C-alpha positions as CSV (number, residue, x, y, z in Angstrom):
1,X,-14.9,-10.0,-4.8
2,X,-15.5,-13.7,-4.4
3,X,-14.7,-15.4,-1.1
4,X,-12.0,-17.4,-2.8
5,X,-10.4,-14.2,-4.2
6,X,-10.6,-12.6,-0.8
7,X,-8.8,-15.5,0.8
8,X,-6.1,-15.3,-1.9
9,X,-5.7,-11.5,-1.2
10,X,-5.6,-12.0,2.5
11,X,-3.0,-14.8,2.3
12,X,-0.9,-13.2,-0.4
13,X,1.9,-12.3,2.0
14,X,1.0,-14.7,4.9
15,X,4.0,-17.1,4.6
16,X,3.6,-18.7,8.1
17,X,3.6,-22.4,7.8
18,X,0.7,-23.8,9.8
19,X,2.2,-27.2,10.6
20,X,5.2,-25.6,12.3
21,X,7.7,-27.1,9.8
22,X,9.2,-23.7,8.9
23,X,10.2,-22.3,5.6
24,X,12.3,-24.3,3.2
25,X,15.3,-22.1,3.5
26,X,15.7,-22.6,7.2
27,X,18.0,-25.6,6.8
28,X,20.4,-23.3,4.8
29,X,19.8,-20.1,6.8
30,X,23.3,-19.7,8.1
31,X,24.8,-20.2,4.6
32,X,22.3,-17.7,3.1
33,X,23.2,-15.1,5.8
34,X,26.9,-15.6,5.2
35,X,26.3,-15.0,1.5
36,X,24.2,-11.9,2.1
37,X,27.0,-10.5,4.3
38,X,29.4,-11.0,1.5
39,X,27.0,-9.3,-0.9
40,X,26.7,-6.4,1.6
41,X,30.5,-6.1,1.5
42,X,30.4,-6.0,-2.3
43,X,27.8,-3.2,-2.3
44,X,29.9,-1.3,0.3
45,X,32.9,-1.8,-2.0
46,X,30.9,-0.3,-4.9
47,X,30.3,2.8,-2.8
48,X,34.0,3.1,-2.0
49,X,34.9,2.7,-5.6
50,X,32.6,5.6,-6.6
51,X,33.9,7.7,-3.7
52,X,37.4,7.0,-4.8
53,X,36.6,7.8,-8.4
54,X,37.7,4.4,-9.7
55,X,37.6,3.6,-13.4
56,X,34.0,3.1,-14.8
57,X,34.7,-0.4,-16.2
58,X,36.0,-1.6,-12.8
59,X,32.8,-0.4,-11.1
60,X,30.7,-2.0,-13.8
61,X,32.6,-5.3,-13.4
62,X,31.9,-5.2,-9.6
63,X,28.2,-4.4,-10.2
64,X,28.0,-7.4,-12.5
65,X,29.6,-9.7,-9.9
66,X,27.2,-8.4,-7.2
67,X,24.2,-8.9,-9.5
68,X,25.3,-12.5,-10.2
69,X,25.7,-13.2,-6.5
70,X,22.2,-11.9,-5.8
71,X,20.7,-13.8,-8.8
72,X,22.4,-17.0,-7.6
73,X,21.0,-16.6,-4.1
74,X,17.6,-15.8,-5.5
75,X,17.6,-19.0,-7.5
76,X,18.6,-21.1,-4.5
77,X,15.8,-19.5,-2.4
78,X,13.4,-20.2,-5.2
79,X,14.5,-23.8,-5.4
80,X,14.0,-24.2,-1.6
81,X,10.5,-22.6,-1.9
82,X,9.5,-24.9,-4.7
83,X,10.8,-28.0,-3.0
84,X,9.4,-27.2,0.4
85,X,6.5,-24.7,0.4
86,X,5.0,-25.4,-3.0
87,X,5.3,-29.2,-2.7
88,X,3.7,-29.1,0.8
89,X,0.9,-26.9,-0.5
90,X,0.4,-29.1,-3.6
91,X,0.0,-32.2,-1.4
92,X,-2.6,-30.4,0.7
93,X,-4.4,-29.0,-2.4
94,X,-7.1,-26.4,-2.5
95,X,-6.7,-22.6,-2.4
96,X,-3.3,-22.9,-0.6
97,X,-1.9,-24.9,-3.5
98,X,-3.1,-22.4,-6.1
99,X,-1.7,-19.5,-4.0
100,X,1.7,-21.1,-3.7
101,X,1.8,-21.9,-7.4
102,X,0.8,-18.4,-8.3
103,X,3.5,-16.9,-6.0
104,X,6.1,-19.2,-7.6
105,X,5.1,-18.1,-11.1
106,X,5.2,-14.5,-10.1
107,X,8.7,-14.9,-8.5
108,X,10.0,-16.7,-11.6
109,X,8.6,-13.9,-13.8
110,X,10.3,-11.3,-11.7
111,X,13.6,-13.2,-11.8
112,X,13.4,-13.5,-15.6
113,X,12.7,-9.8,-16.1
114,X,15.6,-8.8,-13.9
């Protein structure tokens, strides 16, 4: 494995920001946490619906709403990542820029497949 490849592998999940500026989503952290709690409530509601033997279509409708809520949150997090982490890395250039671009491509591909 080349040294550059090794650095990419080692940094693949190292999302610490060296300049101390934090992750892009931190300015919206409270809003994201509020939305995640709401989604948690939706998932809990799904469990109760199944336990209560609710009508299949009602459960599927709730699953669809929960999926849309997660997808919406994912897109906003991706936007924050692109605007903050990827732009910062692109300005710095080098291996870090390639790593962040690759991560963003992979994240977009996962979202498209889901």
